[in-house]
C-alpha positions as CSV (number, residue, x, y, z in Angstrom):
1,M,-21.2,-0.8,-43.8
2,T,-18.6,-3.3,-42.6
3,K,-16.9,-2.9,-39.3
4,P,-13.4,-4.0,-38.4
5,G,-13.6,-7.6,-37.4
6,D,-16.5,-8.5,-39.6
7,S,-16.2,-11.7,-41.6
8,Q,-16.5,-9.6,-44.8
9,T,-13.3,-7.7,-44.0
10,K,-11.3,-10.8,-43.1
11,K,-10.4,-12.7,-46.2
12,T,-9.8,-16.4,-46.1
13,I,-6.8,-18.1,-47.7
14,H,-9.1,-19.4,-50.4
15,E,-10.3,-15.8,-51.3
16,L,-6.7,-14.5,-51.2
17,A,-5.6,-17.4,-53.5
18,K,-8.3,-16.4,-56.0
19,E,-7.2,-12.8,-55.8
20,F,-3.4,-13.6,-56.0
21,P,-3.1,-16.9,-57.9
22,D,0.7,-16.5,-58.4
23,K,1.4,-16.3,-54.6
24,T,2.4,-19.3,-52.4
25,Y,0.4,-20.4,-49.4
26,V,3.1,-19.1,-47.1
27,E,3.0,-15.7,-48.8
28,L,-0.8,-15.6,-48.6
29,E,-0.6,-16.4,-44.8
30,K,1.9,-13.5,-44.3
31,Y,-0.4,-11.2,-46.2
32,R,-3.4,-12.3,-44.2
33,D,-1.5,-12.0,-40.9
34,A,-0.2,-8.6,-41.9
35,D,-3.8,-7.5,-42.7
36,R,-5.0,-8.8,-39.3
37,N,-2.2,-7.1,-37.5
38,E,-3.0,-3.8,-39.3
39,E,-6.6,-4.2,-38.3
40,A,-5.7,-4.9,-34.7
41,Q,-3.4,-1.9,-34.6
42,R,-6.2,0.2,-36.0
43,I,-8.6,-1.0,-33.3
44,I,-6.0,-0.3,-30.6
45,T,-5.3,3.2,-32.0
46,Q,-9.1,3.8,-32.1
47,Q,-9.4,2.7,-28.4
48,E,-6.5,4.9,-27.4
49,N,-8.0,7.9,-29.2
50,E,-11.3,7.4,-27.3
51,E,-9.4,7.1,-24.0
52,L,-7.5,10.3,-24.8
53,K,-10.8,12.1,-25.6
54,E,-12.2,10.9,-22.3
55,D,-9.1,12.1,-20.4
56,Q,-9.2,15.4,-22.1
57,G,-12.8,15.8,-21.2
58,K,-11.9,15.0,-17.6
59,E,-9.1,17.5,-17.6
60,I,-11.3,20.2,-18.9
61,W,-13.9,19.5,-16.2
62,T,-11.2,19.4,-13.6
63,E,-10.0,22.8,-14.8
64,V,-13.5,24.2,-14.8
65,W,-14.2,23.0,-11.3
66,K,-10.9,24.1,-10.0
67,A,-11.5,27.6,-11.4
68,R,-15.0,27.7,-9.8
69,Y,-13.5,26.5,-6.5
70,E,-10.8,29.1,-6.6
71,K,-13.4,31.9,-7.4
72,E,-15.7,30.7,-4.6
73,Y,-12.8,30.5,-2.2
74,K,-11.7,34.0,-3.0
75,L,-15.3,35.3,-2.5
76,R,-15.5,33.5,0.9
77,Q,-12.2,35.0,2.0
78,E,-13.5,38.5,1.1
79,A,-16.8,37.8,2.9
80,I,-14.9,36.6,6.0
81,E,-12.7,39.7,6.0
82,L,-15.8,41.9,5.6
83,F,-17.5,40.1,8.4
84,N,-14.5,40.5,10.7
85,A,-14.2,44.3,9.9
86,C,-18.0,44.7,10.7
87,H,-17.6,42.7,13.9
88,A,-14.6,44.8,15.0
89,K,-16.5,48.0,14.2
90,A,-19.5,46.8,16.2
91,L,-17.2,46.1,19.2
92,E,-15.8,49.6,18.9
93,L,-19.2,51.1,18.8
94,E,-20.3,49.1,21.8
95,E,-17.2,50.3,23.7
96,E,-18.0,53.9,22.7
97,L,-21.6,53.5,23.8
98,K,-20.4,52.2,27.2
99,K,-18.2,55.2,27.6
100,L,-21.0,57.5,26.7
101,K,-23.3,55.8,29.2
102,K,-20.6,56.3,31.9
103,K,-20.6,60.0,31.2
104,V,-23.6,61.2,33.0
105,D,-26.4,62.5,30.9
106,P,-28.3,65.7,32.1
107,V,-31.2,63.8,33.6
108,H,-28.9,61.5,35.5
109,K,-26.8,64.5,36.7
110,I,-29.9,66.1,38.2
111,Q,-30.9,62.9,40.0
112,K,-27.5,62.5,41.3
113,A,-27.3,66.1,42.5
114,R,-30.7,65.7,44.3
115,E,-29.5,62.5,46.0
116,S,-26.4,64.2,47.3
117,G,-28.5,67.0,48.7
118,L,-27.8,69.8,46.4
């Protein structure tokens, strides 16, 4: 298989003269130059297509990672909120425990009564 740019795809003026004997040298040069320009354009287009495919691949991965980041961020925010709620509840329970300890329990009441002489 011949690739663009191979010597088999580029015809020389001599080969073109054999193929088109009624054409002048100037016409054959124009034909050869047009063929070369077309080949160059095809190569440029091919390179642009490859670059577009790479860019699209990058965009897809960027979107995937962005979606993953947003999902993880949302989960972290929920975890932080849950942690803060648990922490607040723990503080409330600690305060309630302190209040209960301040209220004298029956054993402590008896000791206090004995100390006061009752």
